[in-house]
C-alpha positions as CSV (number, residue, x, y, z in Angstrom):
1,M,0.0,0.0,0.0
2,D,1.2,3.5,-0.8
3,R,2.8,5.2,2.2
4,Q,0.8,8.3,1.7
5,K,-2.6,6.4,2.0
6,E,-1.4,4.0,4.7
7,N,-0.3,6.9,7.0
8,L,-3.7,8.7,6.5
9,S,-5.6,5.5,7.0
10,D,-3.8,4.9,10.3
11,L,-4.8,8.2,11.6
12,I,-8.2,9.0,10.1
13,S,-11.1,6.6,10.0
14,D,-13.5,6.1,6.9
15,D,-16.4,7.5,9.2
16,L,-14.7,10.8,9.6
17,L,-13.9,11.2,5.9
18,T,-17.5,10.2,4.9
19,Q,-19.5,12.3,7.4
20,C,-19.6,15.4,5.0
21,I,-22.8,15.5,2.9
22,H,-21.5,18.6,0.9
23,C,-24.6,20.8,1.6
24,G,-22.5,24.0,2.0
25,M,-24.0,25.2,5.3
26,C,-20.3,25.8,6.5
27,L,-19.6,28.2,3.7
28,S,-21.3,31.2,5.2
29,V,-19.5,30.9,8.7
30,C,-15.9,30.0,7.4
31,P,-13.8,33.1,7.7
32,T,-11.2,31.8,5.1
33,Y,-13.9,31.2,2.4
34,D,-15.5,34.5,3.2
35,I,-12.2,36.2,2.2
36,T,-11.2,34.1,-0.8
37,K,-14.5,32.7,-2.1
38,L,-12.6,29.8,-3.2
39,E,-14.1,26.4,-2.6
40,R,-10.8,24.9,-1.5
41,S,-10.6,27.4,1.3
42,S,-13.8,26.1,2.8
43,P,-14.3,23.3,5.1
44,R,-16.2,21.4,2.4
45,G,-13.4,22.1,0.0
46,R,-10.7,21.0,2.5
47,I,-12.5,17.7,3.3
48,R,-12.5,17.1,-0.6
49,L,-8.7,17.6,-0.7
50,I,-8.2,15.4,2.3
51,K,-10.4,12.7,0.8
52,A,-8.4,13.0,-2.5
53,F,-5.1,12.8,-0.5
54,A,-6.2,9.6,1.2
55,K,-7.3,8.0,-2.1
56,N,-3.9,8.9,-3.6
57,E,-5.6,11.1,-6.1
58,I,-3.4,14.1,-5.3
59,S,0.1,14.1,-4.1
60,L,1.4,15.9,-1.0
61,G,2.1,19.5,-2.5
62,K,2.3,23.2,-1.6
63,L,-1.4,23.9,-2.3
64,F,-2.6,21.1,0.0
65,E,-0.2,22.0,2.8
66,D,-1.1,25.8,2.4
67,E,-4.8,25.0,2.6
68,M,-4.4,23.0,5.8
69,S,-2.3,25.8,7.3
70,F,-4.7,28.5,6.1
71,C,-7.5,27.1,8.0
72,L,-7.9,28.8,11.5
73,G,-9.3,25.9,13.1
74,C,-12.1,28.0,14.7
75,R,-14.6,25.2,14.4
76,A,-17.5,27.5,13.3
77,C,-18.2,24.9,10.5
78,E,-18.9,22.4,13.3
79,T,-21.6,24.6,14.8
80,A,-23.3,25.1,11.5
81,C,-22.9,21.5,10.2
82,P,-26.3,19.6,10.2
83,A,-24.6,16.2,9.7
84,G,-22.2,16.6,12.8
85,V,-19.0,16.4,10.8
86,E,-16.2,16.4,13.2
87,Y,-13.9,18.7,11.1
88,D,-11.5,19.5,13.9
89,K,-10.4,15.9,14.2
90,L,-9.8,15.7,10.4
91,H,-7.9,18.8,10.3
92,Q,-5.6,18.0,13.5
93,K,-4.9,14.5,12.2
94,T,-4.0,15.8,8.6
95,K,-1.7,18.4,10.1
96,D,0.0,15.7,12.1
97,I,0.8,13.8,8.9
98,L,2.0,16.9,7.1
99,N,4.1,17.9,10.1
100,K,5.8,14.5,9.9
101,R,6.7,15.0,6.4
102,S,7.6,18.8,6.5
103,K,10.8,20.0,5.1
104,F,13.4,21.2,7.3
105,K,12.6,25.0,7.2
106,F,13.9,27.4,9.9
107,Q,10.4,28.4,11.0
108,N,9.5,24.7,11.4
109,I,12.6,24.0,13.4
110,I,12.0,26.9,15.9
111,L,8.3,26.0,16.1
112,K,9.2,22.3,16.9
113,Y,11.6,23.4,19.6
114,F,9.3,25.6,21.3
115,L,6.4,23.2,21.3
116,N,8.5,20.1,22.2
117,K,11.1,21.5,24.5
118,V,9.7,24.7,26.1
119,L,5.9,24.3,26.3
120,T,6.2,20.8,27.6
121,S,7.9,21.8,30.9
122,S,6.6,24.5,33.3
123,T,10.2,25.0,34.5
124,K,11.5,25.6,31.1
125,L,8.7,27.8,30.2
126,K,9.3,29.9,33.2
127,S,12.9,30.3,32.3
128,F,12.0,31.2,28.7
129,S,9.6,33.8,30.2
130,R,12.0,35.4,32.3
131,I,14.4,36.1,29.4
132,L,11.6,37.4,27.5
133,L,10.5,39.6,30.4
134,Y,13.9,41.1,30.8
135,Y,14.0,41.9,27.0
136,Q,10.4,43.5,27.3
137,K,11.7,45.8,30.2
138,S,15.0,46.6,28.5
139,W,16.1,49.7,26.8
140,L,16.7,47.6,23.7
141,R,13.0,47.1,23.1
142,K,12.1,50.7,23.8
143,F,14.8,51.8,21.4
144,L,13.7,49.3,18.6
145,H,10.2,50.4,19.0
146,S,11.1,54.1,19.0
147,I,12.7,53.9,15.4
148,N,10.9,52.9,12.2
149,L,14.0,51.1,11.0
150,F,13.1,47.9,12.8
151,K,9.5,47.9,11.7
152,T,10.6,48.7,8.1
153,I,13.4,46.1,7.8
154,F,12.0,43.4,9.8
155,P,8.2,43.9,9.8
156,K,7.4,40.2,10.7
157,L,9.7,40.2,13.6
158,F,8.3,43.7,14.7
159,L,4.7,42.4,14.5
160,M,5.7,39.2,16.4
161,D,7.2,41.3,19.0
162,E,3.9,43.5,19.2
163,L,1.7,40.4,19.5
164,S,3.8,38.8,22.1
165,P,2.1,38.6,25.6
166,Q,3.5,40.9,28.3
167,I,5.1,38.5,30.7
168,S,3.9,38.7,34.4
169,D,6.5,39.7,37.0
170,V,5.5,36.5,38.9
171,A,3.9,33.4,37.5
172,S,0.4,32.8,38.9
173,D,1.3,29.2,40.4
174,D,3.9,30.9,42.5
175,L,1.3,33.1,44.0
176,I,-1.6,30.6,44.2
177,D,-1.7,28.2,47.2
178,E,-2.1,24.7,46.5
179,I,-5.3,24.7,48.6
180,S,-7.4,28.0,48.7
181,L,-10.3,28.0,50.9
182,P,-13.4,30.3,51.0
183,E,-14.3,32.5,53.9
184,N,-17.1,30.2,55.1
185,E,-17.7,26.4,54.8
186,P,-16.9,25.1,51.2
187,K,-20.0,24.4,49.0
188,Y,-17.8,23.0,46.2
189,N,-14.5,21.1,45.7
190,V,-12.9,22.3,42.4
191,A,-9.4,22.1,40.9
192,F,-8.0,24.9,38.8
193,H,-5.9,24.5,35.7
194,V,-3.5,27.6,35.6
195,G,-2.6,27.0,31.8
196,C,0.8,27.7,30.3
197,I,0.6,31.1,28.6
198,M,-2.0,32.2,31.2
199,N,0.3,31.2,34.1
200,V,3.3,33.2,32.8
201,A,1.6,36.2,31.0
202,F,-1.9,36.5,32.5
203,A,-1.1,35.9,36.1
204,E,-3.6,38.6,37.2
205,I,-6.4,36.8,35.5
206,N,-5.7,33.5,37.3
207,L,-5.7,35.3,40.5
208,D,-9.0,37.1,39.7
209,T,-10.3,33.5,38.9
210,I,-9.3,32.1,42.2
211,E,-10.8,35.1,44.0
212,V,-14.3,34.6,42.3
213,L,-14.1,31.0,43.0
214,K,-13.5,31.6,46.7
215,K,-16.4,34.1,46.7
216,S,-18.4,31.3,45.0
217,G,-17.8,29.0,48.2
218,C,-15.2,26.8,46.4
219,K,-12.3,25.0,48.0
220,I,-9.7,25.1,45.2
221,F,-7.0,22.6,44.5
222,T,-4.2,24.1,42.4
223,P,-1.3,21.5,42.1
224,K,2.1,22.8,41.4
225,N,4.1,21.9,38.3
226,Q,1.2,21.9,35.8
227,N,2.2,21.7,32.3
228,C,0.4,22.9,29.0
229,C,-2.7,21.1,28.3
230,G,-1.5,20.1,24.8
231,A,-3.9,22.3,22.6
232,L,-1.3,24.1,20.8
233,H,0.5,21.0,20.0
234,A,-2.5,19.3,18.6
235,H,-3.4,22.3,16.4
236,N,0.1,22.4,15.1
237,G,0.8,18.8,14.0
238,E,2.2,17.5,17.3
239,L,-0.4,15.0,18.2
240,N,2.0,12.6,20.2
241,T,3.4,15.5,22.3
242,A,-0.3,16.5,22.9
243,K,-1.2,12.9,24.2
244,E,1.9,12.9,26.5
245,L,0.9,16.3,28.0
246,A,-2.7,15.0,28.4
247,K,-1.5,11.8,30.3
248,Y,0.7,14.2,32.6
249,N,-2.2,16.4,33.4
250,I,-4.4,13.5,34.1
251,D,-2.1,12.0,36.6
252,L,-1.3,15.3,38.2
253,F,-4.9,16.0,39.1
254,D,-5.8,12.3,39.9
255,N,-6.8,11.7,43.5
256,L,-7.2,15.4,44.4
257,G,-11.0,14.8,45.3
258,Y,-12.4,17.4,43.2
259,E,-15.8,17.6,41.6
260,Y,-15.1,20.1,38.9
261,L,-11.9,21.2,37.0
262,I,-12.2,24.8,36.3
263,S,-10.6,26.5,33.2
264,N,-10.6,30.2,32.3
265,S,-9.0,29.7,28.9
266,A,-11.3,28.8,26.0
267,G,-8.6,26.8,24.1
268,C,-7.4,24.9,27.1
269,G,-11.1,24.0,28.4
270,A,-12.1,22.8,25.0
271,F,-9.0,20.5,24.4
272,M,-9.1,19.1,28.0
273,K,-12.8,18.2,27.4
274,E,-11.7,16.1,24.5
275,Y,-8.9,14.1,26.3
276,G,-11.4,11.1,26.4
277,D,-11.4,11.1,22.5
278,L,-7.8,12.0,22.3
279,L,-6.7,8.9,24.3
280,S,-9.5,6.6,23.2
281,D,-6.8,4.2,21.8
282,D,-4.9,4.2,25.1
283,I,-6.0,1.2,27.1
284,E,-4.4,2.5,30.3
285,Y,-5.8,6.1,30.0
286,T,-9.1,5.8,28.2
287,E,-11.1,5.5,31.3
288,K,-9.1,8.0,33.3
289,A,-9.2,10.5,30.4
290,Q,-13.0,10.2,30.0
291,K,-13.5,10.8,33.7
292,F,-11.0,13.8,33.7
293,S,-12.8,15.4,30.6
294,S,-16.2,14.9,32.3
295,K,-15.2,17.2,35.0
296,V,-13.8,20.1,33.0
297,K,-15.9,23.4,33.1
298,D,-15.3,26.8,31.8
299,I,-15.6,29.3,34.8
300,S,-18.7,30.9,33.3
301,E,-20.3,27.6,32.7
302,F,-19.6,26.6,36.3
303,I,-21.1,29.8,37.7
304,I,-24.2,29.5,35.7
305,E,-24.8,25.8,36.3
306,K,-24.4,26.1,40.0
307,D,-26.6,29.3,40.0
308,I,-23.9,31.1,42.1
309,K,-25.2,34.5,43.3
310,L,-22.5,37.2,44.1
311,N,-23.0,40.5,45.7
312,Y,-22.2,42.9,43.0
313,K,-21.7,46.7,43.3
314,K,-23.2,49.0,40.5
315,T,-21.0,49.5,37.5
316,N,-21.8,51.9,34.7
317,E,-19.4,50.3,32.1
318,H,-20.5,50.2,28.4
319,V,-19.3,46.7,27.4
320,T,-19.5,44.2,24.5
321,Y,-18.5,40.5,24.3
322,H,-16.4,38.6,21.7
323,D,-16.9,35.0,21.6
324,A,-13.7,32.9,21.6
325,C,-13.9,30.2,19.0
326,H,-13.0,27.4,21.3
327,L,-15.6,28.6,23.9
328,V,-18.6,29.0,21.5
329,H,-17.9,26.4,19.0
330,G,-15.5,24.0,20.9
331,Q,-17.4,24.0,24.0
332,G,-20.9,25.4,23.2
333,V,-20.5,28.1,25.8
334,S,-22.0,31.3,24.6
335,N,-25.2,32.3,26.7
336,Q,-23.4,31.8,30.0
337,P,-20.9,34.7,29.8
338,R,-23.6,37.0,28.6
339,E,-26.0,36.0,31.4
340,I,-23.2,36.8,34.0
341,I,-22.3,40.1,32.4
342,N,-26.0,41.2,32.2
343,S,-26.5,40.4,35.8
344,L,-24.1,43.2,36.8
345,P,-26.1,46.1,38.2
346,G,-25.9,49.1,35.9
347,I,-24.1,47.3,33.1
348,N,-24.6,48.6,29.5
349,F,-24.2,45.7,27.3
350,D,-24.4,45.9,23.4
351,E,-24.0,42.8,21.2
352,L,-21.0,42.8,18.8
353,N,-21.9,42.1,15.2
354,D,-20.3,38.7,14.1
355,S,-19.4,38.0,17.7
356,T,-18.6,34.4,17.0
357,R,-16.3,35.3,13.9
358,C,-12.6,34.5,14.6
359,C,-10.5,37.5,15.5
360,G,-7.4,35.8,13.8
361,S,-5.5,34.8,16.8
362,A,-6.2,31.1,16.6
363,G,-3.4,29.9,18.9
364,I,0.0,30.8,17.1
365,Y,-1.8,31.5,13.7
366,S,-1.2,35.2,14.3
367,I,2.5,34.5,14.2
368,L,2.8,31.9,11.5
369,R,0.4,33.6,9.1
370,Q,0.5,37.2,10.1
371,E,-1.0,38.8,6.9
372,D,-3.9,36.5,6.9
373,S,-4.4,36.9,10.7
374,M,-4.5,40.8,10.3
375,L,-7.3,40.5,7.8
376,F,-9.6,38.8,10.3
377,L,-8.5,41.1,12.9
378,D,-9.5,44.1,10.7
379,Q,-12.9,42.7,10.4
380,K,-13.3,42.3,14.0
381,M,-12.0,45.8,14.9
382,E,-14.4,47.3,12.5
383,N,-17.3,45.7,14.5
384,I,-15.9,46.4,17.8
385,I,-15.5,50.2,17.1
386,N,-19.1,50.3,15.7
387,T,-20.4,49.4,19.2
388,N,-18.7,52.4,20.8
389,A,-18.2,50.2,23.8
390,D,-15.5,51.1,26.3
391,I,-14.8,47.5,27.1
392,V,-14.5,44.3,25.1
393,L,-14.8,41.3,27.2
394,T,-13.6,37.7,26.1
395,G,-12.5,34.5,27.6
396,N,-9.3,33.4,25.9
397,P,-5.7,34.6,26.1
398,G,-5.0,34.5,22.4
399,C,-8.1,36.7,21.8
400,L,-7.0,39.1,24.6
401,L,-3.5,39.5,22.9
402,Q,-4.9,39.9,19.3
403,L,-7.7,42.5,20.2
404,R,-5.3,44.5,22.4
405,Y,-3.0,44.8,19.4
406,G,-6.0,45.6,17.3
407,A,-6.9,48.5,19.7
408,K,-3.3,49.8,19.4
409,K,-3.3,49.5,15.7
410,Y,-6.6,51.4,15.3
411,N,-5.7,54.0,18.0
412,S,-8.8,53.0,19.9
413,D,-9.1,53.6,23.8
414,V,-11.3,50.4,24.1
415,K,-10.1,48.2,26.8
416,I,-9.9,44.4,26.2
417,L,-10.5,42.3,29.4
418,H,-11.1,38.8,30.3
419,F,-14.8,38.8,31.5
420,I,-13.5,37.2,34.9
421,T,-11.6,40.5,35.7
422,L,-14.7,42.6,35.3
423,L,-16.7,40.2,37.4
424,K,-14.0,40.1,40.2
425,D,-13.8,44.0,40.2
426,S,-17.6,44.2,40.4
427,I,-17.9,42.1,43.4
428,R,-18.7,44.1,46.6
429,I,-16.1,43.8,49.2
């Protein structure tokens, strides 16, 4: 059997390949199709390409690779699909095959090193973050950004620097106790996943999440030495590494005695909810993974399901809400954040046009495909500016970084916040 077909058959079942009925419902919600109007840049078109590749009708070529890379992985097509096509699985597994056969490009080498050597270890990630923090606070960065020469000669490096997260002075897991207790008798036992980028670059959001959980009557287990959930690896053709990270997290949280595992990152939450499927072929971990995934809840999901009532002070903020792709499409969580936001006394909430359309961050898509990413960001910023809102709320670190850059790019005073930060600041002390 041809090696191309054999490898694809090993990873992708016939059921996945034949789910699509080619109805075209996905076309109107696909960001890449919306921009190009090319069939091959739609979910339906990409599935046809994958099928042709599996049947050995087309060879591994630049166009096929480019279309798999061009896809944001936003999963809007899954929400729209009447046939229940699991497009994300197809996309991830195809990218895994392409990654194994990728040519030795400098960008690929750097990406592989970062994913497999840095993001797989909380210790190494913190060390890398310290170096980045020193640079961000240095005179060198200020100098480079004060002159146009850097932007002119190295525009991609300049944009990468602009999009990089501002590293926190102290990682959140160094500030959060392994067991955090509420003021009164605990009502719920929960565990908290600090994330990788959230831990080192959004420490204040993790701290806000802990405070809200404590006010909600939770006893919180936050084990040390947590690693990345594996989402970035799965989305970028490193499925084996993603599986190893999943196993590590399952073992780390095992036997903590928690009822729910709380996530405040859309991408992390969506991927951890799918550990059961990810490890379905691993006899040792299948059952443990399914149990782990069944307990994962986004923070907004947890608050609404448990009907938690907090004592809020009045706020007069004018806000809108951007749906993170892996929250609305990956987890089906959309109404919950809105319900919480609208429960704040005095809040002025306006819906964002195309709120579920991807902002262009898509993990590290904004770094790997900068020009394409900016097209999606421009669309999003136009809609944000039209709301005249003072604050945009969202629930994912990538979206926060992308939209904050967008506000800077458009010289807008709009603030981009994680919704849990507004929630924590609104709680009456």
